[in-house]
C-alpha positions as CSV (number, residue, x, y, z in Angstrom):
1,M,-27.6,-9.9,-14.0
2,K,-26.5,-7.6,-10.5
3,A,-26.3,-3.8,-11.0
4,F,-24.7,-1.8,-8.2
5,F,-25.4,2.3,-7.8
6,S,-24.1,4.1,-5.0
7,D,-24.2,8.0,-3.9
8,L,-26.7,9.2,-5.9
9,H,-27.4,11.5,-3.0
10,L,-31.4,11.9,-3.1
11,S,-32.0,14.7,-0.7
12,D,-34.6,17.4,0.1
13,G,-35.2,19.0,-3.6
14,K,-33.3,22.3,-2.8
15,D,-30.2,24.1,-4.4
16,R,-27.8,21.2,-2.9
17,D,-30.0,18.6,-4.1
18,D,-28.7,17.8,-7.6
19,F,-30.0,14.2,-8.8
20,Q,-31.3,15.3,-12.0
21,Y,-30.8,11.8,-14.3
22,Q,-34.5,10.2,-13.4
23,T,-35.2,9.5,-16.5
24,E,-32.0,8.2,-17.3
25,F,-32.0,5.9,-14.4
26,D,-35.7,4.9,-15.4
27,K,-34.2,3.8,-19.2
28,L,-31.3,2.0,-17.4
29,L,-33.7,-0.3,-15.1
30,N,-36.7,-0.5,-17.9
31,E,-33.0,-1.9,-20.5
32,L,-31.9,-4.4,-17.7
33,S,-35.5,-6.1,-17.1
34,A,-35.7,-6.5,-21.0
35,E,-32.9,-8.0,-21.9
36,Y,-32.4,-10.1,-18.4
37,R,-34.5,-12.4,-16.7
38,K,-33.0,-12.2,-13.0
39,V,-31.8,-8.8,-11.9
40,E,-30.8,-8.0,-8.6
41,I,-30.0,-4.1,-7.5
42,V,-27.3,-3.5,-4.9
43,F,-27.8,0.1,-4.0
44,L,-24.1,1.2,-2.0
45,G,-25.1,3.8,0.2
46,D,-25.8,7.5,0.2
47,I,-28.7,6.6,-2.1
48,F,-30.5,9.4,0.2
49,D,-28.8,12.3,1.8
50,L,-29.9,13.1,5.4
51,I,-26.9,15.4,6.0
52,R,-26.3,18.2,3.3
53,T,-29.4,19.9,3.8
54,Q,-29.8,23.7,5.7
55,K,-32.7,22.0,7.2
56,Y,-30.4,21.8,10.5
57,Y,-30.2,25.4,10.8
58,E,-34.1,25.9,10.7
59,L,-33.8,24.8,14.3
60,E,-34.7,26.4,17.3
61,E,-31.3,26.6,19.0
62,E,-28.0,24.2,18.9
63,P,-26.2,22.6,20.0
64,F,-26.9,19.6,17.7
65,T,-28.2,16.8,19.8
66,E,-29.3,13.3,18.7
67,D,-32.9,14.1,18.7
68,K,-32.6,16.9,16.8
69,I,-30.7,15.8,14.7
70,R,-32.9,12.2,14.3
71,A,-36.0,15.6,14.3
72,V,-33.8,17.2,10.9
73,K,-33.4,13.5,9.0
74,R,-37.2,12.7,9.7
75,R,-37.9,16.2,7.5
76,V,-35.9,15.1,4.8
77,M,-36.9,12.1,4.6
78,E,-40.2,13.5,3.9
79,E,-39.2,15.8,1.6
80,I,-37.0,12.9,-0.5
81,V,-40.0,10.9,-0.7
82,E,-42.3,13.6,-1.6
83,N,-39.8,15.8,-4.6
84,H,-38.3,12.0,-5.7
85,S,-41.6,10.2,-5.8
86,R,-40.6,9.2,-9.3
87,F,-37.1,7.7,-8.1
88,F,-40.1,5.3,-5.4
89,E,-42.6,4.5,-8.3
90,T,-39.7,3.1,-10.8
91,L,-37.9,1.3,-8.1
92,R,-41.7,-0.3,-7.1
93,G,-42.3,-0.9,-11.0
94,F,-39.0,-2.9,-11.2
95,E,-39.7,-4.3,-7.8
96,E,-43.0,-6.0,-9.4
97,Q,-41.7,-8.1,-11.9
98,P,-40.7,-11.8,-11.1
99,D,-37.0,-12.4,-10.2
100,H,-36.6,-8.6,-9.9
101,T,-35.3,-7.9,-6.2
102,Y,-33.1,-5.0,-4.6
103,R,-30.4,-4.5,-1.6
104,Y,-29.9,-1.6,0.3
105,I,-26.5,-1.1,1.9
106,V,-26.3,2.1,4.3
107,G,-23.5,4.5,3.4
108,N,-22.7,7.2,6.2
109,H,-24.7,10.0,4.8
110,D,-27.9,7.6,5.0
111,F,-26.7,5.5,8.0
112,G,-29.4,7.1,10.0
113,I,-32.1,4.5,8.3
114,S,-29.6,1.8,10.2
115,L,-30.9,3.7,13.6
116,D,-34.1,5.2,12.9
117,G,-37.0,3.2,12.1
118,R,-39.3,6.4,11.5
119,L,-37.2,6.7,8.1
120,L,-37.8,3.4,6.6
121,E,-41.8,3.9,8.2
122,I,-41.7,7.1,5.8
123,I,-41.3,5.4,2.5
124,R,-42.8,2.4,3.0
125,E,-46.2,4.5,4.3
126,K,-45.3,6.6,0.7
127,H,-44.4,4.8,-1.7
128,G,-45.3,0.7,-0.1
129,L,-41.7,0.0,-0.4
130,T,-39.6,-1.8,2.1
131,F,-35.9,-1.1,2.7
132,T,-33.7,-3.0,4.8
133,P,-30.4,-1.8,5.9
134,E,-27.5,-3.8,5.7
135,N,-24.1,-3.0,6.0
136,Y,-22.2,-5.0,3.0
137,Y,-23.2,-7.2,0.1
138,K,-22.0,-11.1,0.1
139,E,-22.4,-13.3,-3.0
140,A,-19.7,-15.9,-2.1
141,Q,-20.5,-18.0,-5.6
142,L,-19.5,-15.3,-7.7
143,G,-17.0,-13.7,-5.3
144,I,-18.4,-10.6,-4.5
145,W,-18.3,-8.4,-1.7
146,A,-19.6,-5.0,-1.4
147,E,-20.0,-2.5,0.9
148,H,-20.1,1.7,0.7
149,G,-16.6,2.4,1.6
150,H,-16.8,4.2,4.8
151,R,-15.6,2.3,7.4
152,Y,-12.3,2.5,6.1
153,D,-12.1,6.0,6.3
154,I,-11.6,7.6,9.8
155,I,-13.3,10.9,9.4
156,N,-16.5,9.0,8.2
157,N,-16.9,6.4,9.7
158,T,-20.2,5.2,11.3
159,F,-18.9,2.3,13.7
160,N,-16.6,2.1,16.9
161,N,-14.1,-0.5,17.4
162,D,-16.2,-2.2,19.1
163,G,-19.2,-2.4,16.4
164,T,-21.5,0.0,18.0
165,P,-23.1,3.2,15.6
166,I,-21.6,6.5,15.8
167,P,-24.9,8.2,15.4
168,Y,-23.3,11.8,14.3
169,C,-19.8,10.8,12.8
170,L,-16.8,13.5,12.9
171,G,-18.2,13.3,8.8
172,D,-21.6,14.2,9.5
173,K,-19.8,17.3,12.3
174,I,-17.7,18.7,9.1
175,V,-20.5,19.0,7.0
176,V,-23.6,19.9,9.1
177,E,-21.4,22.6,11.2
178,I,-18.6,23.5,8.4
179,V,-20.0,23.2,5.0
180,N,-23.7,23.8,6.3
181,R,-22.7,26.4,8.4
182,F,-20.8,28.1,5.8
183,F,-24.0,28.3,3.0
184,E,-25.6,30.2,5.9
185,K,-22.8,32.4,6.4
186,V,-22.5,33.2,2.5
187,R,-26.2,33.6,2.5
188,E,-26.9,35.7,5.4
189,K,-23.8,38.1,4.0
190,Q,-24.4,38.1,0.4
191,E,-24.7,41.4,0.3
192,E,-21.3,42.5,2.2
193,L,-19.8,40.1,0.1
194,G,-21.3,40.9,-3.2
195,I,-21.1,37.7,-4.4
196,N,-24.4,35.4,-5.3
197,P,-24.6,32.2,-3.0
198,E,-25.8,30.5,-5.9
199,I,-21.7,30.3,-7.0
200,I,-21.3,28.2,-4.3
201,H,-24.0,25.4,-5.1
202,D,-21.3,22.8,-6.1
203,L,-19.1,23.3,-3.3
204,D,-20.3,19.7,-2.0
205,N,-19.2,18.1,-5.4
206,V,-15.6,19.1,-4.8
207,R,-12.9,16.2,-5.2
208,P,-10.8,15.4,-3.1
209,Q,-12.4,17.5,-0.3
210,S,-9.0,19.0,1.1
211,A,-9.4,20.9,-2.8
212,I,-12.2,22.9,-1.4
213,V,-10.3,25.8,-0.7
214,N,-8.6,25.8,-3.8
215,W,-12.0,25.7,-5.0
216,L,-13.3,29.0,-3.5
217,D,-9.7,30.9,-4.8
218,Y,-11.0,29.8,-8.5
219,I,-14.9,30.7,-7.9
220,D,-14.1,34.1,-6.2
221,E,-10.7,35.2,-7.0
222,T,-10.8,38.2,-4.6
223,G,-10.3,35.4,-1.7
224,Q,-13.6,36.6,0.2
225,L,-15.2,33.1,0.2
226,K,-12.1,31.3,1.4
227,R,-11.2,33.8,3.9
228,L,-15.1,33.2,5.2
229,Y,-14.8,29.5,5.0
230,Y,-11.2,29.5,7.2
231,E,-13.5,31.7,9.9
232,T,-16.3,28.8,9.5
233,I,-13.2,26.3,10.3
234,T,-11.9,28.0,13.1
235,S,-15.2,28.6,15.3
236,F,-15.5,24.5,14.8
237,I,-12.5,23.6,15.8
238,V,-12.4,25.9,19.0
239,N,-16.2,24.7,19.3
240,N,-14.4,20.9,18.9
241,V,-10.9,21.2,19.9
242,D,-10.2,18.0,22.1
243,E,-11.9,15.6,19.4
244,V,-11.1,17.3,16.2
245,A,-8.2,19.8,15.9
246,P,-5.2,17.8,14.8
247,L,-7.9,15.4,12.5
248,I,-9.5,18.1,10.7
249,W,-6.7,20.5,9.6
250,D,-5.0,17.4,8.4
251,F,-8.1,16.1,6.8
252,L,-8.9,20.5,5.2
253,L,-4.7,20.3,4.1
254,G,-5.1,17.1,2.0
255,K,-2.5,15.0,4.7
256,Y,-5.2,12.8,4.9
257,Q,-6.9,10.9,2.6
258,P,-9.0,7.5,3.1
259,D,-7.2,4.4,1.5
260,L,-9.9,2.4,0.0
261,L,-7.6,0.8,-2.5
262,K,-5.4,-0.1,0.3
263,A,-8.5,-1.6,2.1
264,A,-9.5,-3.5,-0.9
265,R,-6.3,-5.2,-1.2
266,E,-6.7,-6.2,2.3
267,L,-10.0,-7.6,1.7
268,A,-9.0,-9.7,-1.4
269,K,-5.9,-10.9,0.4
270,K,-8.4,-12.1,3.7
271,G,-10.5,-13.8,0.7
272,V,-13.5,-12.3,1.6
273,G,-14.3,-12.0,-2.5
274,K,-12.7,-12.2,-5.7
275,Y,-14.3,-8.8,-6.4
276,I,-14.1,-5.8,-4.2
277,I,-16.6,-3.3,-5.2
278,F,-17.0,0.0,-3.3
279,G,-18.5,3.3,-3.3
280,H,-17.8,7.0,-1.5
281,T,-15.2,8.3,-3.1
282,H,-17.1,9.1,-6.2
283,A,-14.6,8.1,-8.7
284,P,-15.1,5.5,-10.6
285,L,-12.2,2.6,-10.5
286,D,-11.5,-0.4,-11.9
287,K,-8.1,-1.8,-10.6
288,R,-6.7,-4.9,-11.3
289,L,-5.3,-6.8,-7.9
290,A,-3.0,-9.3,-6.9
291,K,-4.0,-13.3,-8.2
292,G,-7.1,-12.2,-10.5
293,A,-8.5,-9.9,-7.9
294,R,-10.3,-6.5,-8.8
295,H,-11.5,-3.7,-6.6
296,L,-13.9,-1.3,-8.4
297,N,-15.8,1.3,-7.5
298,S,-19.7,2.4,-8.3
299,G,-18.6,6.5,-8.6
300,T,-21.5,8.3,-8.7
301,W,-24.5,10.3,-10.5
302,R,-23.4,14.0,-9.5
303,K,-20.9,16.0,-11.0
304,F,-17.4,15.5,-9.9
305,I,-15.1,18.7,-10.0
306,E,-11.2,18.0,-9.2
307,P,-8.1,20.0,-9.9
308,K,-6.9,20.3,-13.2
309,G,-3.1,20.7,-14.2
310,R,-0.7,22.7,-12.5
311,P,-1.2,25.4,-10.1
312,S,0.1,29.1,-11.6
313,T,1.0,32.1,-8.8
314,R,-1.3,35.1,-8.6
315,M,-1.6,38.3,-6.7
316,R,-4.5,40.1,-5.5
317,T,-5.5,43.2,-3.5
318,V,-6.6,42.2,0.5
319,P,-7.9,44.7,3.4
320,T,-5.2,44.8,5.7
321,Y,-6.5,47.4,8.3
322,S,-8.4,50.5,8.6
323,E,-8.0,53.9,10.4
324,G,-9.3,56.9,10.3
325,G,-12.6,56.0,8.6
326,E,-9.8,54.8,5.8
327,Q,-9.8,51.0,4.4
328,F,-6.0,50.2,3.7
329,Y,-5.0,47.3,1.7
330,T,-2.0,45.1,0.4
331,Q,-0.8,42.3,-2.3
332,E,-1.1,39.0,-1.1
333,P,0.2,35.9,-3.8
334,Y,-1.8,32.9,-4.1
335,F,-1.9,29.6,-5.6
336,Y,-4.6,29.7,-8.7
337,Y,-6.0,26.1,-9.7
338,K,-8.5,25.3,-12.6
339,F,-10.8,22.9,-11.9
340,K,-12.6,20.3,-14.4
341,S,-16.2,18.8,-14.2
342,T,-17.2,16.0,-15.7
343,I,-21.1,14.1,-15.1
344,N,-20.6,9.9,-15.5
345,L,-23.3,8.4,-14.8
346,S,-21.5,5.5,-13.4
347,H,-22.3,1.7,-12.2
348,V,-21.0,-1.4,-12.3
349,L,-23.2,-4.4,-13.7
350,F,-21.9,-7.8,-13.3
351,Y,-22.5,-10.4,-15.5
352,E,-23.8,-13.9,-14.6
353,E,-23.2,-17.3,-16.8
354,G,-25.0,-17.2,-20.4
355,E,-25.5,-13.3,-20.0
356,G,-22.1,-12.2,-21.6
357,E,-18.8,-12.0,-19.7
358,V,-18.6,-13.3,-16.7
359,G,-17.8,-10.6,-13.6
360,P,-17.9,-6.5,-13.1
361,H,-18.3,-4.3,-16.2
362,L,-17.5,-0.9,-14.7
363,I,-20.0,1.2,-17.0
364,Q,-20.0,5.2,-17.2
365,Q,-22.2,7.1,-19.0
366,E,-20.8,10.5,-20.1
367,K,-23.3,13.5,-20.1
368,P,-22.9,17.7,-20.6
369,I,-22.5,19.8,-17.9
370,P,-25.0,21.9,-17.5
371,N,-24.7,25.4,-18.3
372,G,-21.3,24.6,-19.0
């Protein structure tokens, strides 16, 4: 039995760390251990999240140099092992059983463990576990090729064309210098905006990410959050104009989306495996390809928020200018999208000979939305 998990995003235990299903994770591993003699867990990246944290704004100053980024990631890992100790304890108990092993394939949010050995030492010192980061998983006899999938995403690819690592890729910059900064701005301006910062905590879970601006209108019909978000984006582009200007707007306007299905087709065509398994997108998937091949995505255990149906047109009042101490307003049309939220504790189980129908099976365990 092989079990593939991705995108748990264990982080620093603060507001944006919403891994809430440790009990379900424990139960699943116990059930697998009870039913199968030999079990291998394959973590397919972004199990740890070293990027989505406000700790980058606890730095004394900017810019975000490699040394400062490394220091933040170490602090985040220290809090991960402290706040998610049960996760590591469960994994240690699993590993202690005969023929029970695990592999760790890195993603873009945990890529730091491939570059900084201290991050792995923090885990080992606290919980006695050894993680060996790898870029892909291959089981030729079973026809499996598995990886996180971010190297097929130009925004989040952590490798140059020559194979050398990119310590601070564009996707990291977008999260740290746009998304994380936006969280800081909302917190700082909450009284001026009249908005509780807690309402944006789900921003990380919106997919596709180009839908974030529409989601901000969904939770704040005044348009204040969207304007502040655009201000944050504009500031980032001005400071990084040569590197990111054309690409970032294509990304945020939805003109660019990574095509992992196309990548899976190409990998299957090259013969690297019959079963191509990715994570990264947070969207669980089981798709049949040509010549009996299949592409699966292990999804996420986080909330998944996506647009629902077609937009309607609404009007809202927005400030235009002030004169003589008086504020003037105008009416502005905008597209209003509804959104739906789901939580599916999705993962892929690969049954081997004598365990059931041989091959990969996408498992989804739907959970109720907290407070929803």
